[in-house]
N, C-alpha and C positions, 0 to 999 in steps of 0.2 A: 315300790320298799323304802325305807327310812334308812336303810343302813346294810349292812352284807346279810342280814336277814331280813325278816317282812317287818318289824318293829323296831329295830337298832341292833345294837351290838351285839345281842345274845337271841339264842331261839325262841320263841313264843309260842302260845297255842296255836295259832296259822301255820306255823313253820312246820310244828307236829304232827297236825292233823294232813297238810298236803302232802309231806314227804314218802310216806309208803306206797300213793298212789304216783308218785313224780319214779320214785326207785322200780315200782314194777311196771310200771309204764317203759323204764329204759332195759330191764331185763328181760323182759318180753318181746319187746319189739326188736332188739338184738338178737333171740332166737328164732324169731320168725322171719326174716331175711328183711333186706334193706326198705322195702316199702313201710316197713311197720316203725322205721327205726328213726327217733331223732337224734341228730347229731350238730356240733357246732357248726360242720363243716356244710352240711345241707342246710341247714337252719339259723343264719350267722344273725338274723334278727331275733333271737333267743337267750343272746349272750349272757343276757343277767340272769337269765333261768338256770344254766348250765353252769354259772358261777356259784349260783345259790344252792343247787344239785350238791356241788363239789363241796361246799363247806358244810353243808347237812351232812354230809356222808363223813366228814371227818369228827362230827361232833360224838365222843367217847357213848353215850347213852343212847344212840341212833347206831352206833356199831356194834353195840351188846343187844340190839333188839331184831336185828336182821336177818332174812333167811339168807341163806347162802343162793346165788342165782342157780344152781344146777337143781335144790328143792324146791324153788321156788315156780320154776318149769316145768319140775315134774308135778307138782301141785296144781298148776293150772292146767296142763295136757289132761290130767285124770278126771278134774273138774268139768273140762270140755266135753271129754268122753262120755262124763256121766249125764249132762245136758244134753247129748245128739242121744242116747237111748232114750231118755225121756220124751223126748220128740218123735222118736221113734214108736216106743210104746204108745203115746198118745193116739199118733196117727192110726195106729194098726187098730185102736179101741174104737175109735171114731169111727172106723171101715164095718164093724159089728152091728 
């Protein structure tokens, strides 16, 4: 990183592209338990990452586009259930 953001003093396309994944990882990890959670306490070597995540979370355009954590978790859980059902149906079809 060149500055507080990937390419300097303001967010660039790299920041914008990576942030949704970083946000989802933080939210979903927190909902799934400590073994899935990245935290500054458990991973001090990632301090620059956590600083960046905090800065990106304060960008107005970013705030305006985020799903609330509860909605993101519900969406993830729904997709997980659908994927499990699809696998079950494929296994069932292969036994025919």
